[in-house]
Phi, psi and omega in degrees: 000326186284311185299314178296326180294314181290313180298318179299315180297314181294323180296319181292316178299317179297315181297319180295317180292319181292330182295327182076145178081355178282120184272330183204143171243130176253122184252136172270110174258225183199155173297340177295343176269005188245313196247348189298125183101354178282163181276157178297137179081352181287141175269131178239153178224195186294344181278350185271147177230147176295147180279112183295325177296319179296316179300317181293316184293330181264000179071024179271079186284338175297307180293324176301312182296317179299321183291309183291330178293317179293319178299320178295322179295316179298317181297313183288323179297321177295317181297321182268003179056049180251136179285109182247133173234137185239136174251129182245089181278153171277200180296124188265128178235176180122193182301142181267140168275320183279163180273339182266176181262124176264181185297320182294319181289324178299331178303328179265316185303322184295338178273357184246332186260009179088000180295323181249124179267343178223168175245154184283155173277079185211160180225149185203156176260148182234156178212147180281140182300329179290328175290324177295317178297317179298319179299318179295316181297317181289324176295328179283319190270332186281122178298335183276352183295133181213141169074220184255152178225115173287136179233090187208144175269199182290142177284129181237143170287151180303327178297320178292322176301314180295323179293323176295314179299318181294324179290322181284319185225076184292350181282349179268153181279066183287132180301148178239359182238147175280143182303129180069014183051039184285340185088161184266084184257337184291135179258323186072176178269154173258130185253133179267120175251025181299320180297321179294323179299329179294339175274355179094015179264119177256124185277128179292153177293158182298328180300322178291319177303312183293316180300311182294328177295313181297314180299320178294318177299320177295314183299327182269004178073018180269353182211132178302143182289129171226127182295147177285139177268343182209160175253146180290000000 
């Protein structure tokens, strides 16, 4: 997982620099390169980086790979004098382009189709795919864009996610208990998208992300149709 991520990032930077005339490269990184190893309730921004020792010790090779790949891109872009701007999205939800279920979509689907009877004591930030697309376009087009941009909404506990889903679509068997009856103790990190707002990107609320994800799953036949009881 690590070698392809680093090689891929370096190959793209090299190709852009060798091509000549490329004014800017916008890279999609991840919130996983920002917060891993941070404390619960802590606010993180674009200056933060995931702790590689923590990623290694916990076996989180996805976040490790995202971190070292982005670091390699920054290092090579500086060396090749290439203007690099990076977008770091949190877990992305909303309408699907593909017909299958990816990891991010499964995060929601399992609470609707009966696969999960409980929710984890965990917290996470969500962002709408259209906001991520908007962030990339503005990072590419705005002459003032510089550095990294977190693209994340409010951090929610899994229990709150399930309560939002149940309110929007009460016909699905959405879990109502925390796994092991542990209680909702996890806080997660709080992400600052203030810098992104300066580019004119307004992040949609999580309820809209969840609603659009469910409707898309229904439209693609990946989830039985159940009418919405409320709009976000």
